[in-house]
VEXTOR-620619 format. One record per residue: x, y, z of N, C-alpha, C in turn; residue number from 1. Coordinates in steps of 0.1 Angstrom, whole numbers, plus 2048, in hexadecimal, padded with zeros to 3 digits. Last residue first. Example, Ala and Ser with C-alpha at 12.3 -4.5 7.8 and 13.67 -1.06 7.14 Angstrom:
BEGIN
n_c1|n_c2|n_c3|ca_c1|ca_c2|ca_c3|c_c1|c_c2|c_c3|guza
880|7EA|847|889|7F5|847|881|800|84F|2
884|7C7|84E|87B|7D3|84E|884|7DF|84E|1
END
This chain:
BEGIN
n_c1|n_c2|n_c3|ca_c1|ca_c2|ca_c3|c_c1|c_c2|c_c3|guza
4CD|6BA|2A8|4DC|6BE|2A8|4E4|6BB|298|343
4B9|6C2|2C5|4BB|6C6|2B3|4CB|6C5|2B7|342
49C|6B5|2D1|4AC|6B4|2CF|4AF|6B3|2C0|341
47D|6B3|2E5|489|6B8|2D8|492|6BA|2D8|340
469|6A3|2F1|46D|6A3|2F4|478|6A5|2E6|339
444|6A6|2FA|453|6A5|2F0|45A|6AE|2F0|338
424|69D|2FD|430|69F|308|440|69B|2FD|337
402|6AB|2F7|40E|6A3|2F6|41A|6A7|2FC|336
3DE|69E|2FC|3E8|6A6|305|3F7|69B|2FD|335
3BC|6A3|2F2|3CC|69B|2F1|3D7|6A4|2F6|334
39D|69E|2EF|3A7|6A6|2F4|3B1|6A1|2F5|333
37B|6A6|2E8|383|69F|2E8|38F|6A9|2EC|332
367|6B5|2F5|362|6AC|2ED|373|6A0|2E8|331
35F|6CA|313|369|6BD|30B|368|6B4|306|330
346|6D9|312|34A|6CF|319|352|6D0|30D|329
332|6F9|31F|341|6F7|316|345|6E9|31E|328
314|6FB|320|31D|6F9|328|328|6F7|31E|327
2F9|701|314|2FD|70A|318|308|706|327|326
2F7|6E5|308|2E9|6E9|314|2F4|6F9|31C|325
313|6E7|304|309|6DA|302|302|6E0|30C|324
32F|6F0|2EB|324|6F3|2F4|319|6EB|2F9|323
34F|6E2|2EC|345|6E5|2E3|33F|6E8|2EB|322
36F|6E0|2E3|365|6E2|2EF|35E|6E7|2E5|321
38E|6D3|2E8|389|6D8|2D7|37C|6D4|2E4|320
3B5|6D3|2E5|3A9|6D4|2E9|39A|6DB|2E6|319
3D3|6C9|2EA|3C8|6CD|2DC|3B6|6C9|2E3|318
3F4|6D8|2F8|3E6|6D1|2FA|3DC|6D5|2EB|317
417|6CC|2FE|40E|6D4|2F6|400|6CE|2F5|316
434|6D3|309|428|6CF|30B|41D|6D3|309|315
458|6CB|307|44B|6D5|300|442|6CE|305|314
476|6D1|30C|46C|6CB|30C|45C|6D1|30F|313
49B|6D4|2F2|48F|6D8|2FD|483|6CC|2FE|312
4B9|6D6|2F3|4AE|6C9|2F4|4A1|6D4|2FC|311
4CE|6E2|2ED|4CA|6DD|2E7|4BF|6D3|2E5|310
4D2|6F0|307|4CE|6F6|2FB|4CF|6F3|2ED|309
4BC|6E3|31A|4CA|6E4|319|4C9|6E8|30D|308
4A1|6E7|321|4A9|6E2|328|4B0|6E4|326|307
485|6FC|31D|494|6FC|315|49D|6F3|320|306
465|6F6|317|473|6F5|325|47C|6F4|31C|305
44C|705|30B|457|6FE|309|45D|6FF|315|304
424|6FD|308|430|704|315|43F|6FF|30B|303
404|707|2FD|410|700|2FE|417|702|309|302
3DD|701|2F9|3ED|709|301|3F7|6FD|300|301
3C5|705|2E0|3D7|6FC|2E1|3DF|703|2E7|300
3A5|6FD|2E0|3B1|704|2E7|3C0|6FC|2E7|299
389|705|2C7|394|700|2CA|39E|708|2D6|298
369|704|2D0|372|709|2D3|380|703|2CF|297
347|70B|2BF|34F|704|2C3|35E|709|2C6|296
32F|716|2BD|333|717|2CA|33F|711|2CE|295
32E|72F|29D|32B|71F|2A5|332|71C|2B8|294
32F|744|296|320|73B|297|321|72E|299|293
34E|743|294|344|748|290|336|748|290|292
363|732|2A0|35A|730|294|34D|73A|298|291
382|732|2B1|375|731|2B5|36F|737|2A5|290
3A2|727|2BF|39F|72B|2B6|38F|725|2B5|289
3BE|732|2D2|3AD|72F|2D4|3A9|72F|2C5|288
3DC|729|2E1|3D5|72D|2D4|3CD|729|2D7|287
3F5|731|2FA|3E6|72A|2F1|3E8|730|2E8|286
418|72E|307|40C|736|302|403|730|2FE|285
43E|731|30F|430|72A|30E|423|734|30B|284
45D|72A|31A|456|730|30F|44A|729|30D|283
478|72C|32F|467|723|32C|464|72E|323|282
491|736|32E|48D|726|332|486|722|329|281
48B|74E|33A|496|74E|32E|493|73F|325|280
469|74E|342|478|74C|345|480|74C|33A|279
451|756|32E|451|757|33D|459|750|346|278
449|764|312|457|760|319|455|75E|32B|277
427|75C|306|435|764|311|43D|75E|313|276
40E|75E|2F1|419|757|2F4|423|764|2FD|275
3E9|757|2E1|3F9|764|2EB|405|757|2F0|274
3D9|75E|2C6|3E2|758|2CE|3EB|75E|2D9|273
3BB|752|2BC|3BE|75C|2C0|3C7|754|2C7|272
3AB|751|29E|3B0|748|29F|3B7|75A|2AA|271
387|74A|291|38D|752|292|398|74D|29A|270
374|741|26D|37E|73F|27A|383|74C|27E|269
357|73B|25D|362|746|266|36A|741|26C|268
352|723|253|34D|72E|24C|353|739|251|267
365|706|258|35A|711|25E|35A|71D|255|266
374|6F4|24F|369|6EF|249|35A|6F9|24E|265
391|705|239|384|703|24C|37A|6FC|246|264
39E|701|225|3A5|702|22D|39D|702|23C|263
396|6F9|20A|391|6F3|211|399|6F7|21F|262
3AD|705|1F5|39F|707|1F3|396|701|1FD|261
3C3|6FD|200|3C5|705|201|3B4|70F|1FF|260
3BA|6E0|216|3C2|6E7|208|3BE|6F9|20C|259
3BB|6CA|230|3B7|6D2|22E|3C2|6D7|21D|258
3BB|6AC|246|3BD|6AE|23B|3B4|6B8|234|257
3C0|6B5|261|3C9|6BD|25F|3CB|6B7|249|256
3B1|6AE|277|3BA|6A3|276|3C7|6AC|266|255
39D|6C3|277|3A8|6C2|285|3B6|6B6|27F|254
393|6BD|25C|399|6C8|25F|3A3|6C5|26F|253
387|6A3|260|390|6A7|258|39C|6B6|259|252
372|6A9|277|383|69A|277|38F|69F|26F|251
367|6BA|26D|369|6BE|277|378|6B1|275|250
35D|6A9|252|361|6B2|254|365|6B5|25B|249
34F|695|269|355|690|25D|35C|69C|258|248
339|6A5|271|344|6A0|279|352|69A|274|247
332|6C5|261|32D|6B5|264|33B|6B3|26C|246
32E|6E6|267|336|6DE|262|334|6CB|26B|245
31E|701|26E|31D|6F3|273|321|6EE|26E|244
323|716|260|327|716|26B|328|70C|273|243
33A|70E|242|32D|70F|248|32D|710|255|242
34D|713|224|34E|709|236|33D|70F|23A|241
355|71F|211|34F|70F|210|348|707|21D|240
361|735|212|355|734|211|348|72A|20C|239
370|740|22F|370|731|225|364|72F|21F|238
387|755|244|377|756|23A|378|74D|230|237
396|75A|262|398|74F|255|385|751|24C|236
3A8|770|273|39C|76A|26F|39B|762|266|235
3BC|772|292|3BE|770|282|3AF|76E|27F|234
3DB|780|2A7|3C9|780|2A3|3C4|77E|295|233
3F3|77C|2BD|3F2|77C|2B1|3DD|779|2B1|232
405|791|2D3|3F8|783|2D2|3F9|78A|2C2|231
424|785|2E7|41E|789|2DE|411|77F|2DC|230
437|794|301|42C|78E|2FF|429|791|2F7|229
455|79E|30B|454|791|300|440|78C|2FC|228
450|7B9|30B|454|7AF|318|452|7A3|314|227
44C|7CB|2F6|458|7C5|301|45B|7BD|309|226
434|7B7|2E0|439|7BD|2E7|447|7BE|2F2|225
429|7AA|2C1|430|7AA|2CB|435|7B9|2D6|224
40B|7A6|2AF|415|7B2|2B3|41F|7A6|2C4|223
3FC|7A4|293|3FF|799|29C|40B|7A5|2A3|222
3DE|79D|27F|3E4|7A5|285|3ED|79D|295|221
3D0|790|261|3D5|78B|26C|3DE|798|272|220
3B8|77D|24B|3BF|78B|24E|3C4|786|260|219
3B1|766|232|3B3|76A|240|3BB|77A|241|218
397|753|21D|39E|75E|21C|3A1|763|234|217
390|742|200|396|741|208|39D|752|210|216
372|73A|1F2|37D|745|1F0|382|743|201|215
368|726|1D2|369|72B|1DE|373|733|1E4|214
34F|712|1C1|359|71B|1BF|35F|720|1CE|213
350|6EF|1B9|349|6F9|1BD|356|707|1BC|212
351|6D5|1AB|351|6E2|1A8|348|6EB|1AC|211
372|6BE|1A7|367|6CA|1B4|360|6D5|1AC|210
373|6B4|194|36D|6AE|197|369|6B3|1A5|209
371|6C3|174|378|6C4|17D|371|6B7|189|208
36D|6C7|15A|36F|6BB|162|377|6BB|172|207
377|6ED|155|36D|6E4|14C|377|6D3|156|206
37B|6FE|17B|381|6FC|166|374|6E9|164|205
373|70D|192|378|6FE|18E|375|6FE|17F|204
381|726|1AA|373|723|1A1|37C|715|195|203
390|734|1C3|390|72C|1BF|381|725|1B4|202
3A2|74F|1D3|392|74A|1CB|399|73F|1C0|201
3B2|758|1F0|3B5|751|1E1|3A5|74B|1DE|200
3C4|76F|204|3B9|769|200|3B8|763|1F0|199
3D4|77B|220|3D4|776|215|3CA|770|20C|198
3E6|792|237|3DF|78C|232|3DD|789|222|197
3EF|7A6|251|3F2|79C|248|3ED|797|241|196
402|7B8|269|3FA|7B9|25D|3FB|7AD|255|195
416|7BA|285|413|7B8|27A|406|7B4|275|194
416|7E0|298|410|7D4|297|413|7CC|286|193
420|7F5|295|42D|7EB|29B|425|7E1|29C|192
413|80B|27F|417|80A|288|424|7FB|28C|191
40D|7E9|26F|402|7F6|273|407|7FA|280|190
41E|7D9|255|41D|7DC|262|416|7E7|263|189
41D|7BF|23C|422|7C9|241|41A|7D1|255|188
40E|7AA|224|419|7A6|22E|421|7B9|236|187
3F9|79C|210|3FF|7A7|215|409|7A5|221|186
3E8|789|1EF|3EC|790|200|3F5|798|1FE|185
3DB|778|1DB|3E0|77D|1DE|3E0|77F|1EF|184
3D0|75E|1BC|3CC|766|1CF|3D0|772|1CE|183
3BA|74C|1A8|3C1|758|1AD|3BF|75E|1B9|182
3B4|72C|196|3B6|733|1A5|3BF|741|1A4|181
3A0|712|18D|3A9|71E|188|3AB|72B|199|180
3A6|6F0|191|39F|6FE|194|3A4|70C|18D|179
3AF|6DB|18C|3AA|6DC|183|39C|6EB|18B|178
3C5|6E0|1A0|3BA|6D6|1A2|3AE|6D8|19C|177
3C9|701|199|3D0|6F8|1A5|3C0|6E9|1A4|176
3D9|715|186|3CB|70A|185|3D6|704|194|175
3DC|73B|18D|3E7|72E|186|3D6|721|182|174
3EE|755|19D|3E1|752|196|3E7|741|190|173
3FB|76D|1B5|3F6|764|1B4|3EC|75C|1A8|172
405|78B|1C6|3FA|786|1BF|3FB|773|1B9|171
414|79A|1E1|413|790|1D8|406|78D|1D3|170
428|7B4|1F5|416|7AF|1EC|41B|7A7|1E5|169
434|7C0|211|432|7BA|209|425|7AE|200|168
437|7E2|218|42E|7D6|21A|433|7D2|20D|167
441|7F7|213|447|7F2|21D|43B|7E2|226|166
43F|805|1F8|437|80A|206|439|801|213|165
43B|7E2|1ED|43B|7F1|1EB|436|7F9|1F7|164
449|7CC|1E1|446|7D0|1ED|44C|7E1|1E5|163
43B|7AB|1D1|442|7B9|1D2|444|7BC|1DC|162
438|78D|1BB|436|795|1CA|442|79F|1C5|161
422|777|1AE|42E|784|1AB|42E|78C|1BB|160
423|757|1A2|423|760|1AD|42B|76B|1AC|159
411|73B|194|41D|748|192|41A|74E|19E|158
40C|719|18F|407|728|192|413|732|191|157
3FB|6FA|195|407|6FE|18C|402|710|187|156
3F5|6DA|197|3F6|6E9|19E|401|6F2|19B|155
3E4|6BA|196|3EB|6C9|194|3E8|6D2|198|154
3CD|6AA|19E|3DD|6AB|1A3|3E5|6B7|1A2|153
3C2|6AB|181|3B7|6B1|193|3C3|6AD|19C|152
3CE|6A8|172|3CA|6B4|170|3C3|6B7|17D|151
3E7|688|17B|3DA|693|175|3DD|69F|177|150
3FE|687|185|3F9|680|17C|3EC|67F|173|149
415|69F|18D|408|699|191|404|692|188|148
431|6B9|19B|42A|6AD|196|41E|6A1|196|147
425|6DB|196|429|6CC|1A5|422|6C1|196|146
432|6FA|190|42A|6F2|190|430|6E1|19C|145
43B|71D|191|439|712|197|430|706|193|144
448|73B|18E|442|730|18A|444|727|190|143
450|75E|19E|450|752|1A2|448|748|195|142
45E|779|1A2|454|773|19C|456|768|19D|141
464|797|1BA|46A|785|1B3|45E|77E|1AF|140
471|7A8|1CF|46C|7A7|1C8|46F|79B|1BE|139
487|7B9|1E0|47C|7B3|1E7|471|7B3|1DA|138
49E|7C3|1CC|4A2|7BD|1DD|490|7B6|1E1|137
494|7B0|1AD|497|7BB|1AF|498|7B7|1C4|136
48A|79E|1A3|488|7A6|199|48D|7B1|1A2|135
492|779|1A4|493|784|1AA|492|792|19D|134
47C|75D|198|48A|768|192|484|775|199|133
47A|73A|199|47C|744|1A4|488|755|1A1|132
46B|721|195|476|729|18C|472|735|196|131
465|6F9|19D|461|712|1A5|473|713|19A|130
456|6DD|19F|45E|6E6|19C|45C|6F7|19C|129
44F|6C2|1B7|44E|6D0|1AB|457|6D9|1A7|128
443|6B6|1CD|449|6AF|1C4|447|6BB|1B8|127
439|6C8|1ED|435|6C1|1E0|442|6C0|1D7|126
43E|6C0|212|43E|6C9|206|43B|6C2|1F9|125
42D|6CA|234|432|6C7|226|431|6C8|219|124
441|6DD|24F|438|6DB|247|440|6D0|23B|123
456|6E0|263|45C|6E0|256|450|6E2|24E|122
447|6D5|27E|44B|6E4|274|44F|6EA|269|121
433|6C4|283|43A|6C5|275|439|6D2|273|120
423|6C2|29B|42D|6BC|29C|439|6B8|28F|119
408|6D1|291|414|6D9|2A1|424|6CB|29B|118
3F3|6D2|285|3FE|6C5|287|40A|6CE|288|117
3E4|6E3|284|3E6|6DF|291|3EB|6CF|28E|116
3E4|6F7|274|3EA|6FA|27E|3EE|6F1|28A|115
3F7|6E4|251|3E4|6E6|25E|3EC|6EA|26E|114
3F5|6F0|231|3FB|6E9|23E|3E9|6E9|249|113
3F6|6EB|20D|3F3|6F3|218|3F7|6E9|229|112
408|6F0|1F5|408|6E4|205|405|6ED|20F|111
402|700|1E5|406|6F4|1DD|40B|6E9|1EC|110
3F1|710|1E9|3E6|70B|1DF|3F7|700|1E2|109
3F3|72D|1FF|3FA|722|1FF|3F6|718|1F9|108
3E0|742|1FE|3E8|742|1F3|3F5|732|1F8|107
3D7|73C|21B|3CC|737|211|3D5|738|200|106
3DD|72D|235|3E5|736|22D|3DE|730|21E|105
3D9|738|25A|3D2|737|24C|3DA|738|246|104
3E9|73E|26F|3E5|73B|26F|3E0|72E|264|103
401|750|260|404|747|26B|3F5|73E|26F|102
401|75C|243|3FA|75D|24D|402|752|257|101
40C|75B|225|411|75F|22A|411|762|23D|100
418|73D|213|40D|742|217|419|751|220|99
429|732|1FE|428|73C|1FA|417|740|205|98
440|71D|1FB|43A|722|204|435|731|1FC|97
448|6FD|1EF|443|708|1EB|437|712|1F5|96
45D|6EA|203|450|6EF|203|454|702|1F7|95
466|6CB|1E7|469|6DB|1EE|45D|6DC|1F6|94
470|6B6|1CE|46B|6B5|1DF|46E|6C2|1E7|93
47C|6C3|1B4|47A|6B7|1BE|474|6B8|1C5|92
491|6DE|1AC|488|6D4|1A7|489|6C7|1B1|91
494|704|1AA|492|6F8|1B0|48A|6EA|1AC|90
4A5|71F|1A1|49F|716|19C|49C|70C|1A3|89
4A9|745|19F|4AD|738|1A8|4A4|72C|1A1|88
4BB|761|195|4B2|751|192|4B2|747|19A|87
4CF|770|198|4BF|771|19A|4B3|76A|196|86
4EB|75C|192|4E4|76A|19F|4D8|770|19F|85
4E0|73E|197|4E6|745|189|4DD|753|18C|84
4DB|724|1A7|4D5|731|1A6|4E4|734|19F|83
4C5|700|1AA|4CD|709|1A4|4CD|717|1A5|82
4C0|6E5|1BE|4BC|6F9|1BC|4CA|6F7|1B3|81
4AC|6C9|1BF|4B7|6CA|1B9|4B5|6E4|1BB|80
49E|6BA|1DD|499|6BE|1CC|4AA|6CA|1CE|79
48C|6AB|1F9|493|6A3|1E9|493|6AE|1DF|78
479|6A9|212|480|6B3|206|48A|6AC|201|77
471|690|21A|466|69C|217|46B|6A5|210|76
472|673|21E|47A|67B|215|471|686|20F|75
469|661|23A|462|664|232|46D|669|22C|74
462|63E|24B|46D|648|245|468|64F|238|73
456|62F|266|44B|639|255|457|642|253|72
44A|614|278|456|621|270|456|627|267|71
435|60F|290|434|613|27F|43F|615|282|70
420|5F0|2A2|430|602|2A0|42E|604|292|69
40E|5E4|2A9|413|5E6|2B0|420|5F1|2AF|68
3FA|5E1|292|3F3|5E3|2A4|3F9|5E7|2A9|67
40C|5D1|27A|400|5D8|27F|3FB|5D8|290|66
429|5DE|279|421|5D5|27E|415|5D8|283|65
43C|5F0|25F|42C|5EF|263|42B|5E2|26E|64
44B|608|24C|455|5F9|253|43F|5F7|262|63
44A|618|231|444|618|23C|44B|60A|242|62
45E|632|21D|458|623|223|45A|627|22F|61
458|64A|207|458|64E|213|454|63A|213|60
454|659|1EA|463|659|1F2|461|655|200|59
448|653|1D2|446|64E|1D7|456|64F|1E4|58
43B|679|1C1|448|66B|1C2|447|663|1D1|57
427|688|1CB|423|682|1BE|42E|676|1BD|56
425|684|1EF|421|689|1E2|423|684|1D5|55
41C|67D|20E|423|67B|203|421|680|1F4|54
413|68B|223|41D|690|21D|420|689|214|53
3FF|66F|227|3F8|680|226|405|689|21E|52
408|659|231|40D|65C|227|407|668|21D|51
3FC|654|24A|40A|659|244|40F|65F|23D|50
3E5|644|242|3E3|653|249|3F8|659|247|49
3F0|62F|242|3EE|636|237|3EB|640|236|48
3F3|626|25D|400|622|256|3F9|631|249|47
3D7|625|268|3DC|62F|26D|3F0|633|262|46
3C5|612|260|3C7|61C|256|3CF|62B|25D|45
3C1|605|279|3C4|5FE|26E|3C5|607|25E|44
3C1|615|295|3BA|61C|289|3C1|612|281|43
3C1|608|2AA|3AF|60A|2AC|3AC|60D|2A0|42
3DF|601|2B0|3D4|5FA|2B1|3C5|5F9|2AE|41
3E7|61C|2AC|3E7|614|2A1|3DE|606|2A4|40
3DD|62A|2C3|3D7|62C|2B8|3D9|624|2A9|39
3F1|622|2D8|3E6|61A|2D9|3DC|620|2C6|38
40D|61F|2C6|403|623|2D0|3F7|61C|2D2|37
42D|61F|2B8|424|620|2C0|419|623|2C6|36
440|632|29F|431|633|2A3|431|62B|2AF|35
459|644|293|459|63A|29A|44E|638|2A3|34
467|65B|273|45A|655|282|45E|643|287|33
477|671|260|474|65E|26C|46D|665|274|32
480|686|24D|474|680|252|472|675|258|31
498|691|23D|493|685|240|48A|687|245|30
49F|6A2|21C|49F|6A5|228|497|697|22C|29
4B6|6B0|209|4B3|6A4|210|4B0|6A9|21C|28
4C7|6C6|1F1|4C0|6C9|1FC|4B7|6BA|1F8|27
4DF|6D4|1DD|4D6|6C9|1DF|4D4|6C9|1EB|26
4EA|6EF|1C9|4E8|6E5|1D3|4DC|6DC|1D7|25
4FE|701|1AF|4F7|6F4|1B2|4EF|6ED|1C3|24
510|713|1AE|503|715|1A8|4F8|70F|1AA|23
526|712|1BC|520|71E|1BC|514|71D|1B9|22
522|6EC|1C0|52B|6F6|1BC|523|6FF|1C0|21
515|6DC|1D3|51C|6D8|1C6|526|6DF|1C3|20
50B|6DA|1F3|50E|6EA|1E9|519|6E1|1DE|19
4F3|6C8|200|4FF|6C5|1FA|501|6D3|1F1|18
4E4|6C2|226|4E6|6CB|212|4F8|6CB|20C|17
4CB|6AF|234|4DC|6B2|22C|4DC|6B8|221|16
4BE|6A5|24D|4C2|6B0|247|4CD|6B1|245|15
4A7|694|25D|4B2|697|259|4B8|69F|24E|14
495|690|280|496|691|273|4A5|696|26D|13
47D|67A|292|48C|67C|28E|48B|686|27D|12
468|670|2AA|46B|677|2A0|479|67F|29C|11
459|65C|2B8|461|65E|2B8|466|664|2AD|10
43A|657|2CA|443|65A|2C0|44D|65F|2BF|9
41D|64B|2D6|42A|64C|2DC|435|64D|2CC|8
3FD|64B|2E2|406|64A|2DE|415|650|2E0|7
3E1|641|2F4|3EF|645|2F6|3F6|645|2EA|6
3BD|64D|2FE|3C5|647|2F5|3D2|647|2F5|5
39F|649|314|3AE|64B|310|3B7|647|306|4
383|64B|32A|38D|641|320|399|64C|317|3
36E|654|341|379|656|337|382|64D|32D|2
353|639|347|35E|63B|34E|367|643|341|1
END
């Protein structure tokens, strides 16, 4: 007989901003979770897994009753921002968002995010310093570096962003975990369709623990119809991937253990998404991810019901299928029900 696991999560987020004066701003945001359920009993390392969003500084606190419940508090944003005319400096835990595309971000070398972690909309941050200087209305130069104990964990890079003929272009270069990295991307339109792409190439330096070179590249098209139908199609090339990755690599991938260098264990990935406003209070859609040379499929349908102006009820499903004897069978399935209250 089939068996399943059930978990319950209360997820609270508190955001604070203090405008000290016209030049200085302090931002502090907390992610607080109370977790009970079956996985706590079957996985003795569940609490340790919650620390993956922590960075150089330990800004989290965990209260754990083994096998019964976990209370996990984390400050995932804590930075001071200084602004003077065209200059902006941020120091502290922050999100350095250099990615462009919606499904995969090869340019997101500081804090890559996983599409499958749908309940973390704010995405993880880095303990870092970033200097941004606006050279024009739609152009800028950024230099950033994160706090690290050694070069194996250090990322430092610069990014140049310009606008040319209604297209946004960016070029980046630097060092990431003892890898020289060079990348770039664009965002624009082909008639009324959005057209985006980005790529990063990693090559190891002397004494690098990981001696493999890697190219991660993605390209995407999206279009919104007048009747609110939204379509998005993307493809990802990951040179270190294979057509048939190991079970362990797949577990890491779907659990969100990725980086800009290793966005997918599959060589080629294809993402297709559709969404529609069925009713002023009902919005839903589905995403499908397939892999060239492999019959594995990921299905991710979702639906959002607006109950009150500040209260939503969401339904998500994450279903993995594999072909066995020319028949697709569900290998893993998870269903999520979420009430979200904004205040």
